[in-house]
Wavefront OBJ file of the C-alpha trace (Angstrom):
o trace
v 124.045 24.719 -44.785
v 123.270 28.497 -45.777
v 124.944 27.479 -49.187
v 122.132 24.690 -49.397
v 119.364 26.725 -48.071
v 119.452 29.134 -50.473
v 119.153 27.360 -53.301
v 116.351 24.506 -52.288
v 114.421 27.955 -51.582
v 114.535 29.174 -55.022
v 113.931 25.760 -56.350
v 110.739 25.298 -54.413
v 109.896 28.917 -55.643
v 109.944 28.094 -59.261
v 108.145 24.823 -59.065
v 105.732 26.121 -56.900
v 104.952 29.508 -59.642
v 105.348 27.183 -62.769
v 102.938 24.681 -61.214
v 99.784 23.246 -62.807
v 97.232 25.622 -61.813
v 94.556 23.166 -61.670
v 91.292 24.401 -59.696
v 90.223 22.396 -56.872
v 87.330 22.595 -54.346
v 88.260 22.759 -50.452
v 85.451 23.039 -48.283
v 85.499 25.654 -45.616
v 83.070 27.692 -43.350
v 81.679 30.856 -42.851
v 80.295 31.095 -38.867
v 78.669 33.492 -37.423
v 77.678 34.696 -33.738
v 74.113 33.259 -34.223
v 74.182 30.441 -36.840
v 76.242 27.108 -36.513
v 78.967 26.651 -39.486
v 77.498 26.622 -42.850
v 79.787 24.242 -45.184
v 80.741 26.223 -48.348
v 82.849 25.269 -51.525
v 85.700 27.764 -52.768
v 88.382 27.656 -55.026
v 91.913 26.507 -54.877
v 92.769 30.016 -55.295
v 93.621 32.189 -51.604
v 92.097 34.972 -52.918
v 88.908 35.976 -53.776
v 89.803 38.955 -55.920
v 90.536 36.709 -59.396
v 91.195 37.985 -62.621
v 89.694 35.759 -65.289
v 91.049 37.878 -68.196
v 94.420 38.200 -67.015
v 97.216 35.997 -69.046
v 97.671 32.560 -67.164
v 101.192 33.547 -65.723
v 100.456 37.173 -64.483
v 96.998 35.348 -62.703
v 98.870 32.417 -60.925
v 101.552 34.808 -59.849
v 99.220 37.297 -58.499
v 97.374 34.279 -56.623
v 100.867 33.296 -55.796
v 101.659 36.413 -53.483
v 98.231 37.458 -52.040
v 97.330 33.550 -51.352
v 100.572 33.946 -49.243
v 100.294 29.781 -49.164
v 100.688 27.291 -51.679
v 100.138 23.653 -51.556
v 103.404 21.622 -51.528
v 102.294 18.619 -54.297
v 98.796 17.558 -55.703
v 96.067 19.989 -54.627
v 93.589 17.415 -53.580
v 95.898 15.422 -51.506
v 98.399 17.669 -50.351
v 99.110 17.385 -46.559
v 101.636 20.390 -46.354
v 101.377 24.163 -47.134
v 104.254 26.236 -48.240
v 104.721 30.254 -47.098
v 103.968 32.886 -46.208
v 104.786 34.047 -49.699
v 104.908 37.765 -48.873
v 107.833 37.305 -46.134
v 109.854 35.097 -48.209
v 112.640 38.120 -49.512
v 112.144 41.370 -46.845
v 114.907 43.729 -46.128
v 115.916 45.488 -42.908
v 118.874 47.326 -41.475
v 119.700 44.911 -38.979
v 119.642 41.658 -40.920
v 120.074 43.389 -44.334
v 118.428 40.562 -46.911
v 116.494 38.301 -45.088
v 115.334 34.788 -47.034
v 112.462 32.930 -45.412
v 111.022 29.748 -45.905
v 107.961 28.126 -43.496
v 105.597 25.028 -43.732
v 102.376 24.254 -42.559
v 100.649 21.116 -42.129
v 96.726 20.858 -42.949
v 93.898 18.755 -41.528
v 94.603 15.948 -44.255
v 97.546 15.286 -42.176
v 95.131 15.082 -39.204
v 92.051 16.886 -38.245
v 92.916 17.520 -34.710
v 96.709 18.249 -34.658
v 98.569 20.771 -36.565
v 102.457 21.931 -36.646
v 103.621 24.742 -38.343
v 107.076 26.480 -38.410
v 109.541 28.612 -40.462
v 114.087 28.852 -40.805
v 115.110 32.470 -41.929
v 118.034 33.958 -42.875
v 120.137 37.623 -42.428
v 122.763 37.911 -44.762
v 123.989 41.041 -42.797
v 124.128 39.510 -39.237
v 124.661 36.175 -40.693
v 122.441 34.250 -38.537
v 119.444 31.994 -38.584
v 115.793 32.218 -37.179
v 113.148 29.898 -36.343
v 109.892 29.205 -35.032
v 108.142 25.842 -35.063
v 104.837 25.401 -33.542
v 102.461 22.571 -32.648
v 98.519 22.842 -32.310
v 96.388 20.660 -30.992
v 92.451 21.528 -31.914
v 89.535 19.808 -29.455
v 87.519 20.389 -32.739
v 87.464 18.881 -35.940
v 88.856 21.464 -38.301
v 88.157 21.586 -41.953
v 92.198 22.731 -43.255
v 93.636 24.823 -41.180
v 93.751 25.074 -37.106
v 92.542 28.733 -37.256
v 89.396 28.339 -38.496
v 86.228 30.095 -36.261
v 85.971 29.104 -33.734
v 89.029 27.971 -32.319
v 89.599 25.912 -29.336
v 93.439 25.159 -29.348
v 96.422 24.089 -27.463
v 99.222 25.349 -28.986
v 103.237 24.920 -27.890
v 105.613 28.034 -29.425
v 109.193 27.967 -29.560
v 110.539 31.091 -31.154
v 114.100 32.563 -31.572
v 113.935 35.727 -33.938
v 114.860 38.835 -34.095
v 112.314 41.440 -32.119
v 112.115 45.345 -31.507
v 110.391 46.275 -28.625
v 109.538 49.415 -30.003
v 108.129 48.166 -32.980
v 105.946 45.179 -32.199
v 103.657 44.089 -29.243
v 104.986 41.069 -27.400
v 102.699 38.873 -28.322
v 102.615 39.574 -31.988
v 103.973 37.683 -34.537
v 107.066 38.541 -36.401
v 105.586 39.035 -39.478
v 106.421 42.605 -40.586
v 106.983 42.927 -44.296
v 109.548 45.635 -46.236
v 109.285 48.393 -43.068
v 110.659 45.922 -40.593
v 113.245 47.261 -38.056
v 113.522 50.289 -40.070
v 112.411 52.414 -37.211
v 114.697 50.436 -34.511
v 118.079 52.093 -35.934
v 119.873 48.813 -34.862
v 118.506 49.048 -31.507
v 116.765 45.946 -31.311
v 117.277 42.456 -29.472
v 117.294 38.661 -30.242
v 114.468 36.808 -28.322
v 114.552 33.355 -27.491
v 110.941 32.333 -25.916
v 109.283 29.342 -25.750
v 105.024 29.713 -24.803
v 102.001 27.503 -24.021
v 98.658 28.979 -24.033
v 94.890 28.006 -24.739
v 92.652 29.710 -27.038
v 88.911 29.519 -27.416
v 86.651 31.268 -29.400
v 82.445 31.424 -28.459
v 79.784 31.935 -31.276
v 78.253 34.620 -28.727
v 81.670 37.043 -29.879
v 83.433 36.042 -26.656
v 87.231 35.227 -26.971
v 89.458 34.251 -24.495
v 93.520 33.649 -24.895
v 95.710 32.121 -21.552
v 99.634 31.536 -21.795
v 102.243 31.021 -19.943
v 105.994 31.987 -21.310
v 109.413 32.106 -20.842
v 111.383 34.618 -23.237
v 115.357 35.703 -23.279
v 116.096 38.613 -24.860
v 119.865 39.616 -26.217
v 120.496 42.671 -27.224
v 122.367 43.419 -30.650
v 124.188 46.321 -32.507
v 124.178 49.382 -30.499
v 121.944 48.372 -28.271
v 122.938 47.711 -24.361
v 121.289 46.184 -21.265
v 122.611 48.359 -18.059
v 121.784 49.219 -14.766
v 123.106 51.488 -11.952
v 123.514 50.166 -8.642
v 125.308 52.257 -5.711
v 126.437 54.701 -8.852
v 127.796 51.858 -10.302
v 126.996 51.050 -14.048
v 126.523 47.176 -14.424
v 125.783 45.553 -17.581
v 124.625 42.305 -18.459
v 124.019 40.222 -21.383
v 120.633 39.071 -21.490
v 116.998 39.605 -19.824
v 115.192 36.650 -18.640
v 111.376 36.879 -17.981
v 108.593 34.408 -17.182
v 104.982 35.453 -17.354
v 101.364 34.064 -17.378
v 98.483 36.152 -18.949
v 95.097 36.596 -20.245
v 93.485 38.240 -22.868
v 89.841 38.777 -23.250
v 88.342 39.647 -26.327
v 84.499 40.778 -27.330
v 82.512 41.370 -30.592
v 79.334 42.367 -31.143
v 78.811 40.598 -34.310
v 81.518 38.053 -35.647
v 81.623 36.484 -38.693
v 84.511 35.395 -40.921
v 84.806 34.502 -44.770
v 86.807 30.933 -44.028
v 89.314 30.484 -46.849
v 92.463 28.149 -47.124
v 94.612 29.387 -45.109
v 93.424 32.355 -43.922
v 89.840 33.600 -42.639
v 88.533 36.971 -43.892
v 86.510 39.414 -41.842
v 82.766 39.538 -42.961
v 81.422 41.875 -40.339
v 83.755 45.115 -40.083
v 81.894 47.875 -38.386
v 80.952 46.486 -34.852
v 83.096 47.431 -32.277
v 85.930 44.942 -30.826
v 87.169 45.165 -27.427
v 90.457 43.952 -25.930
v 91.225 43.560 -22.483
v 94.328 41.801 -21.117
v 96.723 41.300 -18.254
v 100.098 39.850 -17.952
v 102.417 39.135 -14.920
v 105.993 38.148 -14.598
v 107.025 35.917 -12.459
v 110.698 36.399 -10.355
v 112.247 32.975 -9.561
v 109.596 31.099 -11.867
v 111.036 29.309 -15.313
v 114.371 31.382 -14.766
v 112.431 34.941 -14.552
v 114.131 38.029 -13.000
v 111.848 40.600 -13.005
v 108.383 40.915 -11.142
v 105.774 42.916 -13.207
v 102.392 43.208 -13.650
v 100.910 44.876 -17.419
v 97.146 45.740 -18.469
v 95.866 46.486 -22.266
v 92.477 47.992 -23.095
v 91.670 48.267 -26.860
v 88.754 49.423 -28.619
v 88.408 49.184 -32.665
v 85.882 50.288 -34.754
v 85.104 51.211 -38.103
v 82.396 53.899 -39.720
v 81.018 53.639 -42.565
v 79.880 57.162 -44.415
v 77.359 55.502 -46.850
v 79.134 54.904 -49.897
v 81.262 57.762 -49.912
v 84.180 57.028 -46.993
v 84.915 55.044 -44.401
v 86.905 55.553 -41.060
v 88.574 53.061 -39.068
v 89.428 53.940 -35.361
v 91.626 52.345 -32.745
v 92.184 53.360 -29.421
v 94.485 52.034 -26.729
v 95.479 52.154 -23.006
v 98.571 50.232 -21.889
v 100.056 50.439 -17.808
v 102.912 48.612 -16.173
v 102.532 48.841 -12.977
v 106.251 48.023 -11.572
v 109.629 49.762 -12.106
v 110.965 47.537 -15.170
v 114.106 47.656 -17.501
v 113.212 49.547 -20.951
v 112.458 46.305 -22.894
v 109.385 45.464 -21.053
v 107.988 48.916 -20.996
v 105.743 50.315 -23.685
v 105.891 52.234 -27.127
v 103.351 54.189 -29.327
v 103.651 50.726 -31.862
v 103.270 48.587 -29.892
v 99.820 47.511 -30.840
v 97.034 44.876 -31.192
v 96.456 44.166 -34.708
v 93.693 42.202 -35.284
v 90.674 44.080 -38.197
v 92.495 47.141 -38.280
v 96.329 47.167 -39.066
v 96.925 49.756 -40.916
v 97.712 52.465 -38.030
v 101.582 52.582 -36.888
v 103.249 55.371 -35.941
v 106.230 56.228 -38.869
v 107.987 59.273 -38.061
v 109.827 58.235 -34.972
v 112.382 55.663 -33.326
v 111.058 52.898 -31.964
v 112.297 53.580 -28.690
v 112.184 57.597 -29.163
v 109.088 57.604 -26.900
v 109.091 55.648 -23.384
v 106.749 55.122 -21.145
v 104.732 52.777 -18.547
v 101.799 54.255 -19.063
v 100.279 54.931 -22.524
v 96.879 56.309 -24.383
v 97.432 56.074 -28.314
v 94.435 56.800 -30.806
v 94.694 56.214 -34.500
v 92.615 57.500 -36.711
v 92.327 56.613 -40.753
v 89.799 58.234 -43.428
v 89.646 56.354 -46.895
v 87.283 57.985 -49.381
v 85.398 55.299 -51.374
v 83.005 57.340 -53.886
v 84.470 61.018 -53.542
v 86.369 62.953 -55.461
v 88.856 60.978 -57.080
v 86.159 58.154 -58.262
v 84.807 60.915 -60.492
v 87.801 61.307 -62.521
v 87.732 58.068 -64.709
v 91.259 57.085 -64.922
v 91.750 57.532 -61.394
v 88.789 55.956 -60.875
v 90.400 53.271 -63.083
v 93.476 53.234 -61.570
v 91.689 52.433 -57.803
v 93.468 55.850 -56.650
v 91.558 57.248 -53.170
v 91.660 59.621 -50.965
v 93.557 58.733 -47.708
v 93.859 60.781 -44.477
v 95.212 59.843 -41.094
v 96.083 61.095 -37.958
v 97.858 59.124 -34.690
v 98.330 60.540 -31.548
v 99.639 59.224 -28.514
v 99.727 60.663 -24.748
v 102.433 58.745 -22.427
v 104.940 59.324 -19.486
v 107.127 57.449 -16.751
v 104.700 57.525 -13.364
l 1 2 3 4 5 6 7 8 9 10 11 12 13 14 15 16 17 18 19 20 21 22 23 24 25 26 27 28 29 30 31 32 33 34 35 36 37 38 39 40 41 42 43 44 45 46 47 48 49 50 51 52 53 54 55 56 57 58 59 60 61 62 63 64 65 66 67 68 69 70 71 72 73 74 75 76 77 78 79 80 81 82 83 84 85 86 87 88 89 90 91 92 93 94 95 96 97 98 99 100 101 102 103 104 105 106 107 108 109 110 111 112 113 114 115 116 117 118 119 120 121 122 123 124 125 126 127 128 129 130 131 132 133 134 135 136 137 138 139 140 141 142 143 144 145 146 147 148 149 150 151 152 153 154 155 156 157 158 159 160 161 162 163 164 165 166 167 168 169 170 171 172 173 174 175 176 177 178 179 180 181 182 183 184 185 186 187 188 189 190 191 192 193 194 195 196 197 198 199 200 201 202 203 204 205 206 207 208 209 210 211 212 213 214 215 216 217 218 219 220 221 222 223 224 225 226 227 228 229 230 231 232 233 234 235 236 237 238 239 240 241 242 243 244 245 246 247 248 249 250 251 252 253 254 255 256 257 258 259 260 261 262 263 264 265 266 267 268 269 270 271 272 273 274 275 276 277 278 279 280 281 282 283 284 285 286 287 288 289 290 291 292 293 294 295 296 297 298 299 300 301 302 303 304 305 306 307 308 309 310 311 312 313 314 315 316 317 318 319 320 321 322 323 324 325 326 327 328 329 330 331 332 333 334 335 336 337 338 339 340 341 342 343 344 345 346 347 348 349 350 351 352 353 354 355 356 357 358 359 360 361 362 363 364 365 366 367 368 369 370 371 372 373 374 375 376 377 378 379 380 381 382 383 384 385 386 387 388 389 390 391 392 393 394 395
């Protein structure tokens, strides 16, 4: 299967990159908290930053990568898209070179029912990974299921790598070149199935409910051991079952809906997250009872036209004694509008806690000193200062 997977992936990439770039319009919508959806028309190009004066091939290549998803077949009638382009080739110490190919349906197949999935292969661990999901939208969609406002029921099944110290338990496995580099061969293979319901409202409120069954298997140098009456026991897997709810509120919420993305238009309003998950013993094969609560606040501050500051504050608490993969770590963060906020200088599992506070701040200059130097301004070189702090303990 490996021998056919790689040539097929290369053939699809060449065909997509050199395909005709004839423009077509796709109806998308702009939605805000206090208005009905306004139907707009966008170019087929998935990125708003278009380089009209650049050569055709370069322009096509840039849009190809930034857009992340490309239509399979005729852009006027295609029912499936191919992607994500930015995660096709990646590298990490566990898998070595990793190739991944995915596909997603759009509203031309069915405006209410959507399917999506990917297959990945690591040349070092020589294992296939995969994910599949089916989503039913209770509202008719113009192109994809992530359009605002969501009212979706989703089934998910995934078998892939997972590092408790680098990923939030509910984050998609979409990290790029930095994937697992801080895990130092201390990650797991995760196999989980989930059903969730997500609803967004125009007043800025959103909620997600889920039921998940998960199985973690250690790999590399990682082992699952516990001490019982001074005897060391070892397990080959950790099975959990959980139910949970997440609430999100934004004072103002507006998006520019693009082919496979929705770009936030309102970045300065604070966004609040509150979630609680409960692990249940003897339910769907679960072995560990636990309660986990999280609170997150994100906000961007504008300093006129000179600069901006992104701030993210989070608090996490696990209320029970649990195995270490279920504890909290500094890089288990909720990614939303503000995502560039990881801790880079520590090992993934170095700082373990069952209660934790984190603060992340990033200062980005816009029209400060560097913008006044002609060459640096043309190269879009800007000031960047980031401060990150975490406090955690085992209570």
